[in-house]
C-alpha positions as CSV (number, residue, x, y, z in Angstrom):
1,M,33.3,72.3,77.1
2,A,35.1,68.7,78.0
3,S,32.2,67.1,77.7
4,L,30.7,68.6,74.5
5,K,34.6,68.0,72.8
6,S,34.2,63.8,74.5
7,S,30.7,63.4,72.5
8,R,31.9,65.3,69.6
9,S,34.9,62.4,69.4
10,R,32.5,59.1,70.7
11,G,30.4,60.7,68.1
12,A,33.3,60.5,65.9
13,S,34.2,57.1,66.5
14,H,30.5,55.0,66.6
15,T,31.2,54.4,62.1
16,G,30.8,50.8,62.4
17,G,27.1,51.4,61.8
18,P,24.7,51.7,58.3
19,V,25.6,55.6,57.1
20,K,22.0,55.3,57.0
21,G,21.1,54.7,60.1
22,N,23.5,56.8,61.2
23,T,21.5,59.9,59.7
24,K,17.4,58.8,60.7
25,D,19.2,59.1,64.4
26,A,21.1,61.8,64.0
27,G,17.6,63.5,62.4
28,A,15.8,62.2,65.0
29,K,18.7,63.5,68.2
30,F,18.6,66.6,66.3
31,E,14.6,67.0,66.2
32,E,14.3,66.0,69.7
33,N,16.8,68.3,71.1
34,L,15.2,71.0,69.4
35,N,12.1,70.7,70.7
36,V,13.4,72.4,74.5
37,F,12.6,76.4,72.3
38,K,10.0,75.5,71.6
39,S,8.0,75.3,74.9
40,D,6.2,76.8,75.6
41,K,7.0,77.7,78.9
42,F,11.0,77.8,77.4
43,D,13.5,80.3,79.4
44,A,17.1,81.6,77.7
45,D,18.6,82.7,81.1
46,T,17.5,79.6,82.6
47,F,18.6,76.9,79.6
48,V,22.2,78.3,79.5
49,Q,23.1,79.0,83.1
50,S,21.6,74.7,82.8
51,K,24.7,74.4,79.6
52,C,27.5,76.7,81.6
53,Q,27.5,75.5,85.3
54,S,30.4,72.7,84.5
55,L,32.1,75.2,82.3
56,N,35.5,77.4,82.6
57,E,35.7,80.8,82.1
58,K,38.4,80.1,79.2
59,E,35.5,77.4,78.0
60,I,32.7,80.0,78.0
61,R,35.1,82.5,76.1
62,Q,35.4,79.9,73.9
63,L,32.3,79.2,73.0
64,C,31.2,83.0,73.4
65,S,33.5,83.5,70.3
66,Y,32.5,79.9,69.0
67,L,28.7,80.9,69.0
68,M,29.6,84.7,67.0
69,D,31.3,82.6,64.6
70,L,28.7,81.0,64.3
71,K,25.7,83.9,63.7
72,R,28.5,86.2,61.5
73,S,28.5,83.0,59.1
74,S,24.2,82.7,59.2
75,A,23.5,86.5,59.0
76,E,25.7,85.6,55.6
77,E,24.4,83.0,54.2
78,M,20.9,84.1,54.4
79,R,22.2,87.3,52.9
80,R,23.3,84.7,50.0
81,S,19.6,83.6,49.9
82,V,17.8,86.9,49.8
83,Y,20.2,87.9,47.7
84,A,20.0,84.3,45.5
85,N,16.5,84.7,46.2
86,Y,15.9,88.4,45.0
87,T,13.4,88.4,42.2
88,A,11.4,85.7,43.3
89,F,11.1,87.5,46.8
90,I,9.3,90.5,44.3
91,R,7.8,88.6,41.9
92,T,5.7,86.9,44.7
93,S,5.3,90.1,46.3
94,K,3.6,91.4,43.5
95,E,1.7,88.6,43.3
96,I,0.5,88.5,46.3
97,S,-0.1,92.4,46.2
98,D,-2.4,91.4,43.2
99,L,-3.5,88.8,45.2
100,E,-4.7,91.7,47.8
101,G,-6.6,93.3,44.5
102,E,-8.4,90.4,44.2
103,L,-9.7,89.6,47.3
104,L,-10.6,93.0,47.8
105,S,-12.9,93.4,45.1
106,M,-14.3,89.5,46.4
107,R,-15.2,91.1,50.0
108,N,-17.1,94.0,48.0
109,L,-18.8,92.0,46.0
110,L,-19.9,90.0,49.2
111,S,-20.3,92.4,51.0
112,T,-23.2,93.6,48.3
113,Q,-24.5,90.4,47.8
114,A,-25.3,90.2,52.7
115,T,-27.0,93.5,51.2
116,L,-29.6,92.6,49.6
117,V,-30.0,89.7,51.6
118,H,-30.3,91.5,54.3
119,N,-32.2,94.5,52.9
120,L,-34.3,91.7,51.2
121,A,-35.1,90.2,54.7
122,E,-35.9,93.5,56.2
123,G,-39.0,93.5,53.4
124,V,-40.2,90.5,54.3
125,H,-39.9,91.9,58.5
126,I,-41.9,95.0,57.6
127,D,-44.6,93.0,55.8
128,S,-45.9,90.9,58.5
129,L,-45.3,94.0,61.3
130,A,-48.1,95.5,59.1
131,D,-50.4,91.6,58.3
132,T,-50.3,92.3,62.9
133,D,-51.1,95.6,63.1
134,T,-54.1,94.7,61.0
135,D,-57.6,95.5,62.7
136,P,-58.5,91.8,64.2
137,E,-62.0,91.8,65.6
138,G,-63.5,93.6,62.0
139,S,-65.6,91.7,60.0
140,A,-63.9,90.0,56.5
141,A,-65.8,92.5,54.8
142,N,-64.2,94.6,56.9
143,K,-60.6,93.1,56.5
144,V,-61.1,92.9,52.2
145,S,-61.5,96.9,52.8
146,N,-58.2,98.0,54.9
147,D,-56.6,94.7,52.3
148,E,-57.1,97.4,49.8
149,V,-56.5,101.1,51.2
150,G,-53.4,99.1,52.7
151,E,-52.0,98.6,48.8
152,P,-49.0,100.7,49.0
153,S,-48.9,103.0,46.0
154,D,-46.2,103.2,43.2
155,M,-43.7,105.9,45.0
156,E,-43.8,103.5,48.2
157,K,-43.3,100.3,45.5
158,W,-40.3,102.1,43.6
159,S,-38.8,104.0,47.1
160,R,-38.6,99.7,48.3
161,E,-37.2,98.7,45.3
162,F,-34.5,101.0,44.0
163,P,-31.8,100.6,47.2
164,D,-31.9,97.0,45.4
165,F,-31.5,98.5,41.6
166,L,-28.4,100.8,43.1
167,D,-26.9,98.1,44.0
168,V,-27.0,95.8,41.1
169,L,-26.2,98.7,39.5
170,L,-23.0,99.0,41.8
171,A,-22.1,95.6,41.5
172,E,-22.3,95.5,37.4
173,R,-19.8,98.5,37.7
174,R,-22.7,100.8,35.8
175,V,-21.9,104.2,37.5
176,D,-23.2,106.3,34.3
177,E,-26.3,104.4,35.4
178,A,-26.2,104.8,39.0
179,L,-24.4,108.8,38.9
180,A,-27.8,108.8,37.2
181,N,-30.3,107.4,39.7
182,L,-28.7,108.8,42.3
183,D,-29.8,112.5,41.8
184,E,-32.9,110.3,40.4
185,G,-33.3,109.9,44.0
186,E,-31.6,112.7,45.0
187,R,-35.2,114.9,43.5
188,I,-37.7,112.5,43.8
189,V,-36.6,112.5,47.7
190,S,-37.2,116.5,47.5
191,E,-40.3,116.0,45.8
192,A,-41.6,113.6,48.3
193,K,-40.4,116.4,51.1
194,E,-42.7,117.6,49.2
195,K,-45.9,116.5,48.2
196,K,-45.4,114.0,51.3
197,T,-46.1,111.7,48.7
198,L,-44.1,109.3,51.5
199,T,-44.7,108.5,54.7
200,P,-41.6,110.0,57.6
201,G,-40.1,106.3,58.1
202,M,-40.4,105.7,54.2
203,L,-38.6,109.2,53.0
204,L,-35.5,108.6,55.7
205,S,-35.2,105.1,54.8
206,L,-35.1,106.1,51.3
207,Q,-32.5,108.7,51.9
208,S,-30.4,106.6,54.1
209,A,-29.7,104.4,51.3
210,I,-29.1,107.0,48.0
211,I,-26.7,107.8,50.9
212,E,-25.0,104.8,51.4
213,R,-25.0,103.5,47.4
214,R,-23.7,107.7,46.8
215,Q,-20.5,106.6,49.7
216,K,-20.1,103.2,48.7
217,L,-20.4,104.2,44.7
218,A,-17.1,106.7,46.2
219,D,-15.2,104.2,47.4
220,Q,-15.2,102.5,43.9
221,L,-14.6,104.9,41.8
222,A,-11.3,105.5,44.6
223,E,-10.3,101.7,44.5
224,A,-10.6,101.7,40.5
225,A,-8.9,105.5,40.5
226,C,-6.0,104.0,42.2
227,Q,-5.3,100.1,39.9
228,P,-2.2,100.4,38.2
229,S,-3.8,98.8,35.6
230,T,-6.7,102.2,35.1
231,R,-5.1,104.7,32.5
232,G,-6.7,107.5,29.9
233,A,-9.8,107.7,29.7
234,E,-10.6,105.5,32.4
235,L,-8.8,106.5,34.7
236,R,-10.9,110.3,34.0
237,A,-14.3,108.5,33.3
238,A,-13.9,107.5,37.5
239,I,-12.1,111.0,39.0
240,L,-15.3,112.7,36.2
241,A,-17.7,110.5,37.8
242,L,-16.5,110.6,42.0
243,K,-16.0,114.8,41.4
244,K,-19.8,114.1,39.9
245,L,-20.4,112.5,43.0
246,G,-19.3,116.3,45.5
247,D,-16.0,114.7,46.6
248,G,-13.7,116.8,44.9
249,P,-10.7,117.6,46.5
250,R,-10.5,113.7,46.9
251,A,-10.8,112.8,43.5
252,H,-8.1,115.6,42.7
253,T,-5.9,113.7,44.8
254,L,-6.2,110.9,43.6
255,L,-5.4,111.9,40.1
256,L,-1.9,113.4,40.7
257,N,-1.4,110.2,42.8
258,A,-2.7,107.5,40.2
259,H,0.2,109.6,37.6
260,Y,2.7,109.5,40.4
261,Q,2.5,105.8,40.8
262,R,2.3,105.5,37.0
263,Y,5.3,107.3,36.1
264,Q,6.8,104.9,39.6
265,Y,6.1,102.2,37.8
266,N,7.8,103.4,34.7
267,M,10.6,104.4,36.3
268,Q,11.3,100.7,37.2
269,S,12.7,100.0,34.2
270,L,15.6,102.6,34.5
271,R,18.5,100.9,35.7
272,P,21.7,104.6,36.0
273,S,24.8,102.9,36.4
274,S,28.4,104.4,37.0
275,T,28.8,103.8,33.7
276,S,26.4,104.5,32.0
277,Y,26.0,108.1,29.7
278,G,24.5,110.4,32.7
279,G,22.6,112.3,29.3
280,A,20.4,108.9,27.9
281,Y,19.4,108.7,32.4
282,T,18.6,111.7,32.5
283,A,16.6,112.2,28.8
284,A,14.7,108.9,29.9
285,L,14.0,110.3,33.4
286,S,12.9,113.3,31.6
287,Q,11.0,111.9,29.6
288,L,9.3,109.7,32.2
289,V,8.6,112.8,34.6
290,F,7.9,115.7,33.0
291,S,4.8,113.6,30.7
292,A,3.9,112.8,33.3
293,I,3.0,116.1,35.0
294,A,1.9,117.5,31.5
295,Q,-0.9,114.6,31.8
296,A,-1.9,114.9,35.1
297,V,-2.4,118.6,34.2
298,S,-4.8,118.2,31.3
299,D,-6.0,115.8,33.0
300,S,-6.6,118.3,35.9
301,M,-7.7,121.1,33.4
302,V,-9.9,119.1,31.7
303,I,-12.3,117.9,34.6
304,F,-12.2,120.1,37.4
305,G,-11.0,124.0,35.5
306,K,-9.2,126.5,36.4
307,E,-10.6,126.3,39.9
308,T,-7.8,128.4,42.3
309,A,-7.9,125.7,45.0
310,Y,-7.6,123.1,42.1
311,T,-4.9,124.5,40.0
312,S,-2.6,125.3,43.4
313,E,-2.3,121.9,44.4
314,I,-1.1,120.0,41.6
315,V,1.1,123.6,41.0
316,M,2.5,122.2,44.4
317,W,2.2,118.2,43.1
318,A,4.5,119.0,40.0
319,T,7.0,121.3,42.3
320,K,6.7,118.5,44.6
321,Q,7.7,115.9,41.9
322,T,10.6,118.3,40.1
323,E,12.7,118.2,43.0
324,A,12.5,114.9,43.3
325,F,13.4,114.1,39.8
326,A,16.7,116.6,40.4
327,H,17.5,114.4,42.9
328,L,17.7,111.6,41.8
329,V,19.5,113.3,38.6
330,K,22.1,114.7,41.3
331,R,22.8,111.5,42.2
332,H,23.3,110.0,39.7
333,A,24.4,111.8,36.1
334,L,26.2,114.9,38.2
335,A,27.7,114.0,41.2
336,S,30.3,112.2,39.5
337,S,30.4,114.5,36.3
338,A,30.8,117.8,39.2
339,A,33.1,116.0,41.3
340,A,35.0,115.0,37.3
341,G,35.2,118.3,36.5
342,G,33.5,117.5,33.3
343,L,31.8,120.7,32.7
344,R,30.3,119.6,29.2
345,S,28.4,116.4,30.5
346,A,26.9,117.9,33.5
347,A,26.0,121.1,31.0
348,E,24.1,118.8,28.5
349,C,22.0,117.2,31.9
350,V,21.4,120.5,33.0
351,Q,20.1,122.0,29.2
352,I,18.5,117.9,28.3
353,A,16.3,119.0,31.8
354,L,15.2,122.3,31.5
355,G,14.2,121.3,27.8
356,H,12.1,118.5,29.2
357,C,10.5,121.2,32.1
358,S,10.2,123.8,29.6
359,L,7.9,122.1,27.6
360,L,5.2,122.5,30.3
361,E,5.4,126.5,30.7
362,A,3.2,125.8,27.6
363,R,0.8,124.6,29.7
364,G,1.1,126.5,32.6
365,L,3.6,126.0,34.6
366,A,7.1,127.4,35.3
367,L,9.2,124.9,37.1
368,C,13.1,125.0,35.2
369,P,13.8,128.1,38.5
370,V,13.4,124.6,40.7
371,L,14.9,122.9,38.6
372,V,17.5,125.7,39.4
373,K,18.2,126.3,42.1
374,L,18.5,122.6,42.7
375,F,20.5,122.3,40.1
376,R,23.1,125.3,40.2
377,P,25.5,124.0,43.6
378,S,26.0,121.1,41.7
379,V,27.1,122.7,38.7
380,E,28.7,125.5,40.9
381,Q,31.0,122.6,41.6
382,A,31.8,120.9,38.2
383,L,32.9,124.5,37.0
384,D,35.4,124.7,39.9
385,A,36.7,122.2,39.3
386,N,36.8,122.7,35.8
387,L,38.7,126.2,36.1
388,K,41.0,124.3,39.3
389,R,41.9,122.1,36.1
390,I,42.7,124.5,33.3
391,E,45.4,126.0,35.9
392,E,46.4,123.2,37.1
393,S,47.1,122.0,33.1
394,T,48.9,125.2,32.3
395,A,51.0,125.7,36.0
396,A,52.4,122.9,34.9
397,L,53.1,123.6,31.5
398,A,54.5,126.6,32.4
399,A,57.3,124.9,35.0
400,A,58.7,123.6,31.7
401,D,57.9,126.5,28.9
402,D,60.6,127.5,27.1
403,W,58.8,131.2,26.2
404,E,59.3,130.6,22.6
405,L,56.4,131.9,21.1
406,T,55.1,130.0,18.0
407,Y,52.3,129.2,15.2
408,P,49.7,127.0,17.8
409,P,49.2,123.6,15.6
410,T,46.7,123.3,13.2
411,A,45.5,119.9,14.3
412,S,41.8,120.4,15.7
413,R,41.0,120.0,19.3
414,Q,40.9,117.1,21.2
415,S,37.0,117.5,21.7
416,G,36.9,117.2,17.8
417,R,35.5,119.8,16.2
418,T,37.7,121.4,14.1
419,S,39.8,125.0,14.4
420,A,37.9,125.9,11.4
421,A,34.7,125.9,13.5
422,L,36.5,127.8,16.7
423,G,36.7,131.0,15.6
424,G,38.6,129.9,11.5
425,T,41.8,130.7,10.9
426,M,41.6,134.5,12.9
427,A,42.7,131.7,16.4
428,H,45.9,131.2,14.3
429,Q,47.3,134.9,13.4
430,H,48.9,135.4,16.5
431,K,52.2,133.6,18.7
432,L,52.2,132.6,21.7
433,S,54.2,129.7,24.3
434,S,53.1,126.5,24.7
435,S,51.6,127.1,27.9
436,A,49.4,130.1,27.1
437,H,48.5,127.8,23.8
438,R,47.2,125.3,26.1
439,F,45.5,127.7,28.6
440,N,43.3,129.3,25.1
441,S,42.6,125.9,23.9
442,M,41.1,125.3,27.2
443,I,39.9,128.8,27.8
444,Q,38.1,127.9,24.3
445,D,36.6,125.0,25.0
446,F,35.4,126.5,29.0
447,F,32.9,129.1,27.4
448,E,32.1,126.2,24.6
449,D,30.5,123.9,27.7
450,V,29.5,126.4,30.1
451,G,27.5,128.6,27.7
452,P,24.2,126.9,27.5
453,L,24.2,127.9,31.2
454,L,23.2,131.5,30.9
455,S,19.9,130.2,32.0
456,M,20.9,129.4,35.5
457,Q,22.8,133.1,35.7
458,L,26.2,131.2,35.4
459,G,27.6,134.0,33.3
460,S,29.4,136.0,35.8
461,K,30.9,133.2,38.0
462,A,32.5,132.1,35.3
463,L,34.0,135.2,34.3
464,D,34.9,135.7,38.1
465,G,36.2,132.1,37.3
466,L,37.9,132.1,34.1
467,F,39.3,136.2,35.7
468,Q,41.2,134.5,39.1
469,V,42.7,131.5,36.7
470,F,44.6,134.4,34.7
471,N,45.5,135.8,37.0
472,S,47.4,133.1,38.4
473,Y,49.0,132.0,35.4
474,V,49.5,135.8,34.8
475,N,50.9,135.3,39.0
476,M,53.7,132.8,37.3
477,L,55.0,134.6,34.0
478,V,55.6,138.0,37.0
479,R,57.7,134.0,38.7
480,A,59.4,133.4,35.8
481,L,60.7,136.4,35.4
482,P,64.5,136.2,37.5
483,G,64.8,139.0,40.0
484,S,61.0,139.8,40.6
485,I,61.0,142.0,43.6
486,E,56.6,141.2,43.9
487,D,55.6,140.6,46.4
488,E,53.9,136.9,47.3
489,A,51.3,138.5,49.0
490,N,49.7,139.4,45.3
491,F,50.4,135.1,44.5
492,Q,46.5,134.3,45.5
493,G,46.3,131.1,44.5
494,S,49.7,129.9,43.4
495,G,51.2,128.1,46.2
496,N,54.2,126.9,45.4
497,K,53.9,126.2,41.7
498,I,57.7,125.6,39.8
499,V,57.9,127.9,36.9
500,R,61.0,127.8,34.2
501,M,62.8,131.5,34.4
502,A,62.7,134.1,30.9
503,E,66.7,134.2,31.0
504,T,67.3,136.4,28.0
505,E,65.3,139.9,27.0
506,A,63.5,138.4,24.1
507,Q,61.9,135.3,27.1
508,Q,60.9,138.3,28.9
509,I,59.4,139.5,25.9
510,A,57.3,136.6,25.4
511,L,56.2,137.1,28.7
512,L,54.2,140.1,28.4
513,A,52.7,138.3,24.6
514,N,51.8,135.5,26.2
515,A,48.9,137.9,28.6
516,S,48.2,141.3,27.0
517,L,46.9,138.4,23.7
518,L,45.5,137.1,25.7
519,A,44.4,139.7,27.7
520,D,43.6,142.5,24.7
521,E,42.4,140.1,22.0
522,L,41.5,136.1,23.2
523,L,40.4,136.1,26.6
524,P,37.6,139.0,24.7
525,R,36.7,137.1,22.0
526,A,36.9,133.6,23.2
527,A,33.6,135.7,26.0
528,T,31.7,136.7,23.9
529,K,30.1,133.5,23.9
530,L,28.3,134.2,26.9
531,S,26.8,137.2,25.7
532,T,23.2,137.1,25.0
533,L,22.9,138.7,22.2
534,N,21.9,137.4,18.9
535,Q,25.1,135.1,17.6
536,A,23.7,135.1,13.8
537,T,24.3,138.8,13.4
538,Y,27.7,138.6,14.4
539,K,29.1,135.8,12.4
540,D,32.1,137.3,11.4
541,D,35.0,137.7,14.0
542,S,36.6,141.6,12.4
543,R,37.4,143.8,15.0
544,R,34.6,145.9,14.4
545,G,32.5,143.7,15.5
546,L,34.4,142.8,18.1
547,T,34.0,145.7,19.7
548,E,30.1,146.2,18.9
549,R,29.7,142.6,20.5
550,Q,31.7,144.1,23.5
551,N,30.7,147.3,24.2
552,R,27.2,146.3,24.1
553,N,28.1,144.1,27.8
554,P,28.9,146.7,30.5
555,E,30.1,143.0,32.3
556,Q,32.2,142.2,30.0
557,R,34.6,145.0,28.9
558,E,34.1,145.4,32.6
559,W,35.9,142.0,33.1
560,K,38.0,143.0,30.0
561,K,39.3,146.4,32.1
562,R,40.7,144.0,35.1
563,L,42.1,141.3,32.7
564,V,44.6,144.4,31.4
565,N,45.0,145.6,34.9
566,S,46.4,142.0,35.5
567,V,48.7,142.5,32.4
568,D,49.8,145.6,34.1
569,R,51.4,144.0,37.2
570,L,53.2,141.9,35.2
571,K,54.1,145.5,33.0
572,D,55.0,147.1,35.8
573,S,58.0,144.3,37.2
574,F,58.8,143.4,34.5
575,C,60.2,147.2,33.7
576,Q,61.1,147.3,37.4
577,Q,62.9,144.7,36.9
578,H,64.8,146.1,33.9
579,A,65.2,150.2,35.6
580,L,67.6,147.7,38.8
581,D,69.1,146.3,36.4
582,L,70.3,149.9,35.1
583,I,70.8,151.6,37.9
584,F,72.5,149.4,40.9
585,T,74.9,146.3,39.7
586,E,75.2,143.0,40.5
587,E,76.2,144.3,44.1
588,G,74.0,146.9,44.3
589,D,75.8,149.7,44.1
590,S,74.2,152.6,41.5
591,Y,75.0,153.2,38.7
592,L,73.4,156.7,38.7
593,T,75.5,158.3,41.9
594,A,75.7,162.0,42.0
595,D,78.9,162.3,42.2
596,I,78.6,161.5,38.2
597,Y,78.4,165.0,38.0
598,I,79.6,166.8,41.0
599,N,83.5,165.5,40.1
600,M,83.8,166.1,36.6
601,D,83.9,169.7,37.5
602,G,87.4,168.5,39.1
603,N,89.3,166.9,35.8
604,V,91.4,168.3,34.2
605,D,91.6,166.4,31.1
606,E,89.6,167.1,27.8
607,I,85.5,166.1,27.8
608,E,84.1,164.4,24.6
609,W,80.9,165.1,25.0
610,F,77.7,162.4,25.1
611,P,75.4,161.3,26.8
612,S,75.7,159.0,30.3
613,P,77.1,155.2,29.8
614,I,73.6,155.1,31.6
615,F,71.2,157.1,29.3
616,Q,73.5,154.7,27.1
617,E,72.2,151.1,27.6
618,L,69.0,152.6,28.4
619,Y,68.5,154.0,25.1
620,A,70.0,150.1,23.8
621,K,67.9,148.3,25.5
622,L,65.1,150.7,24.3
623,N,66.8,149.4,20.9
624,R,66.3,146.3,21.6
625,M,63.5,145.6,23.2
626,A,61.8,147.6,19.8
627,A,63.5,145.6,17.7
628,M,61.9,142.9,19.0
629,A,58.3,143.8,20.0
630,A,58.1,144.8,16.1
631,E,58.2,141.2,15.2
632,M,56.1,139.8,18.6
633,F,53.6,142.3,18.1
634,V,52.3,141.9,15.5
635,G,49.0,144.2,14.7
636,R,49.5,145.4,17.7
637,E,52.2,148.4,18.0
638,R,50.4,150.2,20.1
639,F,51.4,147.7,23.4
640,A,54.7,147.1,22.0
641,M,55.1,151.4,22.7
642,L,52.9,151.7,26.2
643,L,55.8,149.3,27.3
644,L,58.9,151.1,26.3
645,M,57.4,154.5,27.5
646,R,56.4,152.6,30.5
647,L,60.3,151.1,31.3
648,T,61.8,154.7,30.3
649,E,59.7,156.8,33.1
650,T,60.1,154.3,35.7
651,V,63.8,154.8,35.3
652,I,63.1,158.8,35.1
653,L,60.9,158.8,38.0
654,W,63.3,156.9,39.8
655,L,65.5,159.3,39.9
656,S,63.0,162.1,40.2
657,E,62.2,160.7,43.6
658,D,65.9,159.7,44.6
659,Q,66.4,161.2,47.8
660,T,70.2,160.7,48.3
661,F,71.1,161.4,44.5
662,W,68.9,165.2,45.3
663,D,70.8,165.1,48.8
664,D,74.5,165.2,47.0
665,I,72.9,168.1,45.2
666,E,71.5,170.1,46.4
667,E,73.0,169.4,50.0
668,G,76.5,167.8,49.6
669,P,80.1,169.0,51.1
670,R,80.3,169.3,46.2
671,P,78.2,171.7,44.4
672,L,77.4,171.0,41.2
673,G,79.5,172.7,38.9
674,P,79.7,174.0,35.2
675,L,80.5,170.7,33.7
676,G,78.2,168.5,36.1
677,L,75.3,171.2,35.1
678,Q,75.7,170.6,30.9
679,Q,76.2,166.6,31.3
680,F,73.3,166.6,34.3
681,Y,71.7,168.4,31.0
682,L,72.4,167.1,28.1
683,D,71.5,163.5,29.4
684,M,68.0,164.7,30.0
685,K,67.6,166.1,26.0
686,F,68.9,162.7,25.2
687,V,66.3,160.9,27.5
688,I,63.2,163.0,25.9
689,C,65.0,163.3,22.0
690,F,64.9,159.1,21.6
691,A,61.8,159.3,23.3
692,S,60.8,161.3,21.4
693,Q,61.7,159.9,18.0
694,G,60.2,156.4,18.8
695,R,57.4,157.8,19.7
696,Y,57.5,156.6,23.2
697,L,57.2,159.5,24.8
698,S,53.7,160.7,27.1
699,R,53.3,163.9,29.4
700,N,54.0,162.2,32.6
701,L,57.7,161.9,31.2
702,R,58.1,164.6,29.9
703,R,56.7,166.6,33.1
704,A,59.1,164.1,35.1
705,V,61.8,165.5,32.9
706,N,60.9,168.8,33.2
707,D,60.7,168.6,37.1
708,I,63.7,167.2,37.4
709,I,66.3,169.8,35.6
710,S,64.8,172.7,37.5
711,K,66.0,170.7,40.5
712,A,68.9,170.6,38.9
713,L,69.3,174.3,38.0
714,A,68.0,175.4,40.9
715,A,70.5,173.8,42.8
716,F,72.8,175.3,40.9
717,S,71.8,178.3,41.2
718,A,72.1,178.1,44.9
719,T,75.4,178.6,44.0
720,G,74.9,182.5,42.9
721,I,75.8,181.9,39.3
722,D,74.2,181.8,36.5
723,P,72.9,177.9,35.1
724,Y,71.5,179.5,31.4
725,S,75.8,181.4,31.5
726,V,77.1,178.2,31.0
727,L,74.5,176.2,28.9
728,P,75.2,175.9,25.7
729,E,72.9,176.3,23.1
730,D,69.7,174.2,22.3
731,E,72.1,173.6,18.9
732,W,74.6,172.0,20.7
733,F,72.5,169.6,22.5
734,T,70.5,168.6,19.7
735,E,73.4,167.9,17.8
736,I,75.2,166.3,20.1
737,C,71.8,163.9,21.4
738,Q,71.7,163.5,16.9
739,D,75.1,161.8,16.4
740,A,74.8,159.9,19.9
741,M,71.9,158.4,18.4
742,E,73.3,157.8,15.1
743,R,76.7,155.8,16.8
744,L,75.3,154.3,19.3
745,S,72.2,152.4,16.6
746,G,74.9,151.9,13.8
747,K,72.5,154.2,11.6
748,P,73.6,156.6,9.6
749,K,72.9,160.3,9.5
750,V,70.3,161.2,7.5
751,S,68.4,164.6,7.0
752,N,65.0,166.2,9.2
753,G,63.2,165.4,5.5
754,D,64.2,161.5,5.3
755,R,63.8,160.7,8.6
756,D,62.8,156.9,9.3
757,L,59.3,157.3,10.0
758,S,59.2,153.6,10.9
759,S,62.3,153.2,12.8
760,P,62.6,153.6,17.0
761,T,65.9,155.6,16.4
762,A,64.1,158.6,13.7
763,S,65.0,161.8,13.6
764,V,63.7,164.8,16.5
765,S,63.2,168.8,15.8
766,A,65.6,171.2,18.1
767,Q,61.6,172.6,18.9
768,S,61.2,170.2,21.1
769,I,65.2,170.2,22.7
770,S,63.4,174.3,23.1
771,S,60.3,173.6,24.5
772,I,62.7,171.5,27.4
773,R,65.0,175.1,27.7
774,S,62.1,177.3,27.9
775,H,60.1,175.5,30.3
776,G,63.5,175.4,32.8
777,S,64.0,179.3,32.4
778,S,60.8,179.6,33.1
């Protein structure tokens, strides 16, 4: 390395000579140094050892590093050179390919000429042999006679001239005449065999010539079929001629290959890019591929008919081309859409491809199932990503939702479609909170996108995925309830998403309004777009038309049941929370204990008969909720009634199943006295009374109250006293209950004939109360 450095420094110091002289000397020296590598006896190991003997380890390492850098720079320079001359390289390659084709044609022509010369030479040689075979000792007369006898016949002359004539036809590419003459030659050979008009040698020579020319014609036709310039009628003529020569399988394969090469060449003009529209690329590619397949099928049917061997081959070929097309579309159009959740763009690409592919069915090719099978994974990926985006977007809004119900904005959707095009004014008659409005809007968009994909059997997957997203939204609504006791295991997919708490009763009822409206009306209506029924039959959005559509689709009816069951889970959490708020204090003590009733008989103060405070609070809570529900559940009064029914049942069932309460009543240190029994009986009648007037007295609630009264009567009977001897008449309880409801609701007293049917605290007849008395006495 030191010697190398010194030589470089010496070379740099000699700058006194002329520049041109130095350049010439350097070039000559460089050329001289390269001569050692040009030698056939060059040994790389010996050369390296000779140069590195005087170098130490450090200098060798530096040299290796220098050579590696030189190698990298050389590779980079070569890469830049290739890219810079890429167009010229492609053009040169194409010219070389064309030149090779021309050389092949010249070689065939020269081969034809050589064959002609060879045949002429053979003919002269045969004539000379015929002359030497004549009798040399014969007289001149005999010689003349022999010449007359040896004169060739017309058939012999024809057999000698026929191969040359075929060569001329082949050289001039007169295919039809060549085919006709080959057939004629085979016919004459057959006649010559029967009539023995030709010698065996001449017959064998003629047969060989015909076979050779037939093969040569077949090769010419195959070569012509492979040329890119051979198209349309010229291609079909070449394939048909090849089939007439008896090489049908080869002809059919060449036909398919010609169509493949043609559309492959046309595909070179398609340049997909990451910024281009996937639908445009898919449309252009579909046009090329499926038009080529259609033309190939048409040509095959015209030339080969419906022969099984050929139809099987073209089906396999078309399937292979369709699979290759699908892979290109997935790579350049579907992959990016699927990863980004672009369900609409993915659906459009698939629909474009299926539309072009379905046109082949008129020609007997059903290739759409092939495309569906190959496209399905990508579309499923886009479907899942789209559902995930809906879930995440809704969760983000739920974190800041104030749970105030408002009408939806009148602006058009993001996709540019106006609200009128999305179902008319019916979709804008309901109030939802901001997160529910966003959820509904995205679901409408979702069904607009996934609707065209029914041909891919994605309807069930779309419904199932939407249910999972809705269930996740319901999980967030459950978590928005303060003090919710819902098991964390039920929050599948909700993770640790933050949600704003619904602090007031109005906000909590708004949670139920969101879920019930989505599950009962908005989502099922949107899902009808997946129905295979004729949409024109149901242009109106009337409730009757919607019901008919849902009844005709069992899958959607089952899906709606799942949505409703998810809402029931929210309803259960709501009722459990409010029931616990009624029954327990913040410290965990119970408002509803047996001591309330047991201690009454030890109290010497005068008793003012009135329902117990916990049932007064239950009645007041139900009244408040009924008033709020009347505003939030317009047109859906049944859901509000079922909600109040469920809340009342939750409180009463808790009392029925509270074992501590009944242990104290039945086996406590102090028995239940007459006053306690009377108060307990009054409380239960109060529940029956206000539930009946509010129209949420269910069979389950009536049965639970009757069972509770029966247990209390049985516990009192255990003391040896007849319970009915200490209980007043039904009218007494009815009057107190009516008075309590009027006082608690702040409404004036009304007669039974003038009861307000719209009020949740409307009056109730004494007959419903007496039924409980009779049940208890039975």
